[in-house]
N, C-alpha and C positions, 0 to 999 in steps of 0.2 A: 868439419864444417857443418853447419846446420842445413837441413833439407828444405826448411821453409822459414821465412822471417815472420816473427810475431811483433806487431807494432806495440810500442809502449803505450800504456794507458794510465790515467790519473784518477784518483778519487777526489772529487771537489771538496775543499775544506768547508766545514760547517754544514755539509749536506747530511741528510738523515743517515746515510750509509757511513759517513765519516764519524759521526757521533756514536753510532752503534758499535763499530769496531774499536774505536778508541776507549769508550767506556768499559767494554768487556775486557780490553787489555789492562786497563788500570785496576779493575776489580780483581783480576787474576793475580797481578803483581802484588797488590795489597794483601790478598788472602795468603799467598805463599810466604810473604814476609812475616805476617802476624802468626801464621800457623807454625812456621819453622822455629820461631823464637821460643815456643812453648815445648818443643821436643827435647828429649834427653840427648846427650852427646852421641849415643849410639844411633838414634833415629835421625839426628841431624846429619850424621855421616852417610846414612843410607839415602836420605833425601838429596844431599849434595851430589853423591855419585849418580843418582837417578837423573838429576838435571843434566849432568855431563853426558850421560848416555842418550838422553832425549835430544840434546843439542847435536850430538854426533849423528844420530839417526836422521834428524830433520834435514841435515845437509845432504847426506848420501841418498835419502829417499827422493828429495826434490831433484837432485842431479840425475837419478835413474829415471824419474818421470820425464824430465826434459829430453833425455836420450831416447826414451821410448816414443815420445811425441815427435821426435825429429827436429827439436828446436834448440838442442844444445850446440853451442859454438864457442870457439876460442875467443871470439870477439865480445861475447856477453856473458858467458857462463863460468869462466874461471873465477875463483874466490879472490878477486883483486879489487873489488869495491871496498871502501873503508869499512862498511858494516860487515862484510864477509870476513875481512881480516880480524875485526874486533870479535866476531862470532867465535873464531878459533881461539882467540885470546880468552874469551869467557870460559870455554871448555878447559883451557889451561889453568885458569883461576880456580875453577871448581875442583880440579884434580890436585893442584899444588899449593894453593893459597899464597902464591908469590906476590910480594908487595908491589913490584913494578908493574905486574899485569893488572892488579887492582887499580893502580893510579892511572894507567893508560885508559882503562875502561871508564874510570870516573871523569877524567878531564877531557878525553877525546871521544871515546865510544858512546857514552851516554848522551852528550849534547847532539852529536850527529844523528843518533837514533831518534831523539825527540823531534828534531826538525823533519826527519823522514816520516814520522808518525803524523806530524802536523800537515805535511804536504806529500801524501803518498804518490809515488810513481812506480807502476808495476811494469817491470822490464820484460816479463815473459808472458804477458797476457793478463786480462782482467777477469778470468773465471773465478769461481768461488775458491777453488784449491789455492790459487796463487794469492788471492786476497788474504786467506787465512794464514798462508805461509809468510806473507809480508809482515803481518802484525805479530806473529809468533817470533819471527826473526828480529824485528826491531824492538818489540816489547822485551825480548830476552836480553837485549843490550842495556835496557833500563834496569831490568831485574838484577843482572850480574853484579854491578858495583854496589847497588843498594844491599844486596845479599852480603857482600863483603863487609859493609858497615854494620848492618843490624844482626847478622847471624855469625859472621867470623869475628866481629869486633875490630875490624881494620880501620885505619885512619891514615890519610895522606901525610907524607913527610913534608917538612918545611919547603924544600926545593922541588917538590914533585911536579908542580904546575909547569915550570919552565923546562924541566927535563922531559916531561911528556910532550910538550910542544915541539921540542927539538927532535925527539924520536919520531914524531909525526912527519917531520921534514925528510927524514931518511926514508920513510915509507913512500912519500910523494916522489922522491927521486927514483926509487925502484919501480913504482907503478908507471911513472912517466916513460921510463925506458921500455916497459912491457907494452904500453900503448903504441909506441913507435914500432916495435917488433910485430905486434899483432894487428896493427891498424884498428885499434879499439878505443873505447872511451871510459876505461875504468877510473873510478873516483872523479869522473867528469872533468878530467884534465885536458881533454881534446876539444870539447865543446860543452856548453852548459846544459843541465837537464831541462826537461820540458815542464817540470812541476811548477805550480804557481807559488813560488817561494819569494817572499819580499827581499831576500838576500841576492836574488838573481836579477841583475839589471836587464831591462827590456828596451826595445826600440832602438833608437840611434845613439844611445848613450855610449860614451867612450869606454865605459867599464863593461859594456855588453859584449865587447869583442875579446877574442882570445889574444893574449893570455891575461888581459887586464881583469876579467871577472874573477880569476883565480885569486887576485889580491883581495877582492871583497871577501871571498871565502876565508882566506888566511886571517884577515882582520877580525872577521866574525868569530872564528874559532878562538883566536887569542883573547877576544873580549869574553867569550864564554869561560875559557880557562881561568882568567883573572877573577871573574865573578864567583865561580865555584870555589876558588882558592880563598877568596875573601870570606865566604860563608863558613868554610871549615876553620879558617884562621880565627874568626870571631868565636866560634864554638870552642876552639882549643883554648883561647884566652879565658 
């Protein structure tokens, strides 16, 4: 259990800080994608393995920091948020080039990461280290599927969109059970996040109550999945 509780903090959308972190994140992703395409197969392999090592190190370093600071807890620090699960899937993609991992990241991981970047909620404090960690973690989830497209030359299969959505539901069931066991709020299945996200109902709205706000999340995810599939379907045709 944690020794002290750290209140969640948010970075206000469209603030100077918000623009700064997001622009830097976009520039780094763009640079990596453009640079990696020019490399030989040997150096692409080295870069890909290096990204996997960086992703692994980022997770364990931040966990060590939270333990050292006394803020690690089973309630908030287990890798059971969707972005944490997708983070490990990104590592798996870099190491294996598995098609299903690419498709899950493309249809589920990347849209969730984009929403997190647009409405940042910092669950372990708002100091500089955790802000940098937040944008590395979520920017990495945008990078991974795009890396699959532009560097690995991968493309989603015809039925990948609905299969990825069904796989997400299996994750939801597992995390819901974990929340019950640990009295936690992973994937925000117990109560909504505090981030100023337009998808989160506010006030006395019927959909602001548990579990109805989860339906809004599900419909939003399904809409994103369909839109991404339509884009790739058009490009495929």
